C-alpha positions in Angstrom: 45.6 -60.0 0.6 45.5 -59.0 4.3 48.0 -60.1 7.4 47.7 -61.5 10.6 50.2 -60.9 13.3 50.2 -63.4 16.1 51.2 -62.2 19.5 54.2 -63.5 21.1 55.9 -61.5 23.7 56.9 -61.3 27.2 59.5 -64.0 29.1 57.9 -67.0 27.9 55.7 -68.1 24.4 52.2 -66.7 24.7 51.5 -70.3 22.7 52.9 -72.5 25.6 50.7 -73.7 28.1 51.5 -74.8 31.4 54.9 -76.5 31.6 55.9 -74.8 28.1 53.7 -77.1 26.4 52.3 -75.9 23.1 48.5 -74.7 23.7 45.7 -76.5 21.8 45.9 -72.9 19.6 49.2 -73.5 18.3 48.7 -77.8 17.7 45.5 -76.6 15.6 47.7 -73.7 13.7 50.4 -75.6 13.1 48.3 -78.6 11.9 50.2 -81.3 14.2 47.2 -82.7 15.8 44.9 -81.0 18.2 42.4 -79.0 18.2 40.9 -75.5 19.9 38.7 -78.3 21.6 41.2 -79.6 24.3 42.5 -82.8 22.7 46.5 -82.8 23.9 48.0 -84.2 20.3 50.2 -86.9 22.4 53.2 -88.5 20.5 53.2 -85.6 17.9 57.0 -83.7 18.2 56.0 -79.9 18.0 58.1 -76.6 18.5 58.0 -74.7 21.8 57.5 -71.7 20.0 55.7 -70.7 16.6 58.0 -70.7 14.1 56.6 -67.5 12.7 54.4 -64.3 13.6 53.1 -63.3 10.5 50.6 -65.4 8.6 49.1 -64.5 5.0 46.0 -66.4 4.5 43.2 -66.5 1.6 39.8 -68.3 1.6 40.3 -71.5 2.3 39.3 -73.9 5.5 42.7 -73.3 6.9 41.6 -69.5 7.2 38.7 -69.9 8.8 40.6 -71.9 11.5 43.0 -69.8 11.8 41.0 -67.0 12.6 39.2 -69.1 15.2 42.4 -69.7 17.1 44.0 -66.4 16.7 41.4 -64.8 18.3 41.4 -67.3 21.2 44.6 -67.1 21.9 45.5 -63.6 21.6 43.4 -61.8 18.9 44.2 -59.9 15.9 45.3 -56.5 14.6 44.0 -54.9 11.7 46.4 -52.1 9.4 43.3 -50.4 7.3 44.8 -47.3 4.8 42.4 -45.1 6.3 41.4 -42.9 9.5 38.6 -45.0 11.0 35.8 -44.7 11.0 36.1 -43.2 7.9 35.8 -45.6 5.1 35.0 -48.8 6.7 35.5 -51.3 3.9 37.6 -53.1 1.2 38.3 -50.1 -0.8 39.1 -47.1 1.5 41.6 -45.6 -0.8 39.9 -45.7 -4.0 37.0 -44.4 -2.2 39.2 -41.4 -0.8 40.7 -40.7 -4.1 37.2 -40.9 -5.7 35.6 -38.2 -2.6 38.6 -35.9 -2.9 39.7 -36.0 0.6 42.5 -34.2 1.3 43.7 -35.9 4.3 43.9 -39.8 5.1 46.0 -41.6 7.0 46.6 -46.0 8.9 44.8 -47.0 11.6 45.7 -50.2 13.7 43.1 -51.4 15.5 41.5 -54.7 16.4 39.6 -56.7 14.7 36.1 -57.7 16.4 34.6 -61.5 16.3 32.6 -61.4 12.7 33.2 -57.6 12.0 35.7 -55.6 10.3 36.8 -52.4 10.9 35.0 -51.4 14.1 37.0 -52.8 17.1 39.4 -50.3 19.1 42.2 -48.3 17.6 45.4 -48.8 19.0 47.4 -46.2 17.0 46.2 -43.9 14.2 48.6 -41.1 11.8 47.1 -38.4 9.3 48.8 -37.5 5.9 48.0 -35.1 3.5 46.8 -36.7 0.6 49.0 -35.0 -2.0 47.5 -33.4 -5.2 46.2 -35.0 -7.9 47.6 -38.3 -6.8 46.3 -41.6 -7.7 45.3 -44.5 -5.9 48.0 -46.5 -6.7 50.6 -43.6 -5.6 49.0 -42.8 -2.3 48.9 -47.0 -1.6 52.4 -46.8 -1.8 52.6 -43.6 0.7 50.1 -45.5 3.0 51.9 -48.9 3.0 54.9 -47.2 4.2 53.6 -45.4 6.6 51.3 -48.4 8.1 54.8 -50.6 7.8 56.4 -48.2 10.3 53.3 -47.5 12.3 52.4 -51.5 12.9 56.1 -52.0 14.0 55.8 -49.4 16.6 52.6 -51.4 18.2 54.3 -54.5 17.6 57.3 -53.5 19.9 55.4 -52.7 23.0 52.3 -54.8 22.3 50.8 -55.2 25.8 51.1 -51.3 26.5 49.4 -50.5 22.9 46.4 -52.9 23.5 45.9 -51.2 27.2 45.8 -48.2 25.4 43.4 -48.6 22.9 40.3 -46.6 22.4 36.7 -47.0 20.9 36.0 -46.0 17.6 34.2 -42.5 17.3 30.1 -43.4 16.5 30.1 -39.7 14.1 32.0 -39.6 10.6 31.4 -43.3 9.7 31.6 -43.8 6.1 31.8 -47.1 4.0 34.0 -48.1 1.1 32.3 -50.7 -0.4 34.1 -52.6 -3.4 34.6 -51.1 -6.9 31.5 -52.7 -9.3 31.9 -53.0 -13.0 29.2 -50.5 -13.5 31.7 -47.6 -11.8 34.2 -47.4 -14.2 31.3 -46.1 -17.2 31.7 -42.6 -17.5 28.0 -40.7 -17.2 28.5 -37.8 -19.2 25.2 -36.0 -18.5 25.9 -36.5 -14.9 29.2 -36.5 -13.7 31.3 -32.9 -13.6 34.6 -32.8 -14.9 36.4 -32.8 -11.6 34.3 -36.0 -10.5 35.5 -37.8 -13.6 38.9 -37.3 -13.0 38.9 -38.5 -9.5 37.0 -41.7 -10.8 40.3 -41.7 -13.3 42.6 -41.0 -10.5 41.1 -43.3 -8.3 40.6 -46.7 -10.3 41.5 -45.9 -14.3 45.0 -46.8 -13.7 44.0 -50.3 -12.5 40.6 -50.4 -14.8 39.9 -48.3 -17.5 37.2 -46.0 -17.9 34.9 -47.1 -20.4 31.9 -45.3 -22.7 30.3 -46.1 -26.0 31.3 -44.6 -29.2 28.6 -45.6 -32.3 27.8 -48.5 -30.4 30.8 -50.0 -29.7 32.5 -49.9 -26.2 35.6 -47.7 -26.0 38.0 -47.5 -23.4 39.6 -44.2 -21.8 43.1 -44.8 -21.2 44.7 -41.5 -20.5 42.7 -38.4 -19.2 43.7 -35.0 -18.3 42.9 -31.6 -17.4 41.6 -29.0 -19.9 43.7 -25.6 -19.6 41.1 -22.4 -20.4 43.4 -21.4 -23.1 42.3 -24.8 -25.5 38.7 -24.3 -24.9 39.5 -20.2 -26.1 40.9 -21.3 -29.1 38.1 -23.4 -29.9 36.0 -20.6 -28.9 33.1 -22.9 -27.1 32.8 -21.5 -24.1 29.4 -19.8 -25.3 28.2 -22.7 -27.5 25.4 -24.9 -26.2 27.1 -28.6 -26.4 25.6 -32.2 -25.6 27.6 -33.5 -22.9 29.8 -36.9 -24.6 30.6 -34.4 -27.7 33.8 -34.9 -28.6 36.0 -32.2 -30.6 39.8 -33.0 -31.8 42.3 -30.2 -30.6 45.4 -30.7 -33.0 47.5 -27.9 -31.0 47.8 -30.2 -27.5 47.0 -33.4 -29.4 43.8 -34.1 -27.1 40.2 -35.4 -27.6 38.0 -32.8 -25.7 35.2 -34.6 -24.2 32.3 -32.2 -23.2 30.7 -33.4 -19.5 28.0 -31.8 -17.3 29.7 -29.0 -16.4 33.0 -28.3 -19.0 35.4 -30.5 -20.7 37.8 -32.8 -19.9 40.9 -34.1 -22.4 41.4 -37.6 -23.6 45.3 -39.0 -24.6 44.8 -42.3 -26.0 42.1 -44.6 -26.4 41.4 -48.6 -26.9 38.7 -49.5 -29.7 40.1 -52.7 -30.9 43.6 -51.7 -30.1 45.4 -48.5 -28.5 45.1 -45.1 -30.4 46.4 -41.9 -29.6 44.2 -39.1 -30.2 45.5 -38.0 -33.3 45.0 -41.8 -34.3 41.3 -41.5 -33.8 40.7 -38.6 -35.1 42.4 -39.5 -38.2 40.6 -42.9 -38.6 37.1 -41.9 -36.9 36.3 -38.2 -36.4 38.0 -36.7 -39.3 36.1 -38.9 -41.9 33.1 -38.3 -40.2 32.9 -34.9 -40.5 34.1 -35.1 -44.1 31.3 -37.1 -45.1 28.7 -34.9 -43.1 29.7 -31.3 -42.7 26.9 -31.3 -39.9 26.5 -34.6 -38.1 23.9 -35.3 -35.3 25.6 -34.9 -32.3 23.4 -37.7 -31.1 25.6 -40.4 -33.6 28.8 -37.7 -33.1 29.5 -38.4 -29.8 30.7 -40.6 -26.9 27.7 -41.9 -24.9 26.9 -43.6 -21.5 27.5 -47.5 -21.4 24.8 -48.7 -19.2 25.9 -52.6 -18.3 23.0 -55.3 -17.5 23.1 -55.6 -13.8 24.1 -59.0 -12.4 22.7 -61.0 -9.9 25.3 -61.9 -7.2 25.4 -65.2 -5.7 26.3 -65.9 -2.3 30.1 -66.4 -2.0 31.7 -68.4 0.8 34.8 -66.7 1.1 36.8 -65.4 4.4 39.2 -62.6 4.7 40.8 -61.0 7.5 43.2 -57.6 7.4 46.3 -57.4 9.1 47.8 -59.1 12.4 
């Protein structure tokens, strides 16, 4: 959900026309007759000033009309949780964590018609990304920062608008929405660091998943693996197939081999939530008892390949903050 804030300051309401009469834009937004085209809406009682300054909206017809009217009246501001032009798009916080950025921030900017995240910057502040923070934790930090920045800009909006600067042409990156396939771990391709970043970026919202014996399994709690754990299992010098699963009894975690090392898994969901110990007792231990030398292709996690769905065009309208 994004927020629109209408500009209302000065000795008289920006919403008002000559003689204090409400402007066509305000009448259109209030739903009280008239239109941005200039109909005067006689006979309708309206407020001289709008009863609100912040407008929340979604994807209906009103959202589109509101955008047009607000832009015509005074423009729209956007509170964007990244240091633009880095991570333009709908998922900047997720991509900040996913790519291991050490610094991020918040940008207050103007929205250009028909294009988002490219307008002039009114205010921008940077903050360090806390080590090993999840996207949800980082969102909390940036939302507080963004709220304070927005209040600061609105307190002296005319001056803030006059000092706006264009975004740099260098350093542009994009943060598209996360697809369903992103949560499928690719054991042969992804390093332990990449998998852990993926978990911190989306794992607390959308569980990562893989295949076990042709069944989809969700990995609920991922952790780093200490070198001492690997030393206990004497795995360092052995060639292990990515996706191979080993249970470490002392730490009660599943060790899963990836491209360059190992990650730890504390719990999974396979029909129901299971701890690493439960999974070992119910699935790994009986398997090893039945076959002391199981085939790696069988006794391991495998990459889940989701079918590619054709996406139809969606008629949606959304905006960011104002």
